C-alpha positions in Angstrom: 0.4 11.2 -19.7 4.0 10.5 -18.9 5.1 7.5 -17.0 6.1 9.6 -14.0 2.8 11.4 -14.0 0.9 8.1 -13.9 3.1 6.9 -11.1 2.7 10.2 -9.2 -1.1 9.9 -9.5 -1.1 6.3 -8.2 1.2 7.2 -5.3 -1.0 10.1 -4.3 -4.0 7.7 -4.3 -2.1 5.3 -2.0 -0.9 8.0 0.3 -4.4 9.6 0.4 -6.0 6.3 1.5 -3.3 5.7 4.1 -3.8 9.3 5.4 -7.5 8.7 5.8 -6.9 5.7 8.1 -7.1 2.8 5.6 -4.7 -0.1 6.0 -3.5 -2.4 3.3 -4.9 -5.9 3.8 -4.1 -7.7 0.5 -2.2 -7.3 -2.7 -3.1 -9.5 -5.7 -0.8 -9.3 -8.7 -2.0 -10.4 -12.2 -1.3 -9.4 -15.8 -3.5 -6.3 -15.5 -1.5 -4.9 -12.5 -1.7 -5.1 -8.8 -5.1 -5.0 -7.0 -4.5 -3.5 -3.5 -7.3 -3.8 -1.0 -7.5 -1.2 1.7 -9.7 -1.5 4.8 -10.7 1.1 7.4 -12.2 0.2 10.7 -13.1 3.5 12.2 -15.3 5.6 12.1 -17.3 3.4 9.8 -16.0 0.1 8.4 -15.3 0.3 4.7 -13.0 -1.2 2.1 -11.6 0.1 -1.2 -9.7 -1.6 -4.0 -7.1 0.2 -6.0 -5.7 -1.1 -9.3 -2.0 -0.1 -9.7 -0.8 -0.2 -13.3 2.7 1.2 -13.0 5.6 -0.9 -11.8 6.9 2.0 -9.7 3.6 2.2 -7.8 3.6 -1.5 -7.2 7.1 -1.2 -5.8 6.0 1.8 -3.7 3.1 -0.1 -2.1 5.3 -3.0 -1.3 7.8 -0.7 0.3 5.0 0.8 2.4 3.9 -2.7 3.6 7.5 -3.7 4.5 8.1 -0.5 6.3 4.9 -1.0 8.3 6.0 -4.6 9.2 9.4 -3.4 10.3 7.9 -0.7 12.5 5.5 -3.1 14.1 8.3 -5.6 14.8 10.5 -2.9 16.3 7.7 -1.9 18.7 7.3 -5.5 19.9 11.1 -5.9 20.1 11.2 -9.0 17.8 12.7 -7.6 14.6 15.6 -9.7 13.6 16.9 -7.6 10.7 15.9 -10.3 8.2 13.1 -9.9 5.6 
């Protein structure tokens, strides 16, 4: 499988979980990759862990988290433009 195909598969898994209502609660980086924990509150509380092996997928999930933080700050009116 090509590097792009591996990244695309991991990106689809991330997007699929987010579409189902899961939120990212933690990211743990180690030598094996990044372990991303997703939690969903409704309709039934559940959690999933996804192991990201490609560097591009790890960058993508970080971008998703930062975009969510910026959107939340803009809604509360306290975003200062600094990360």
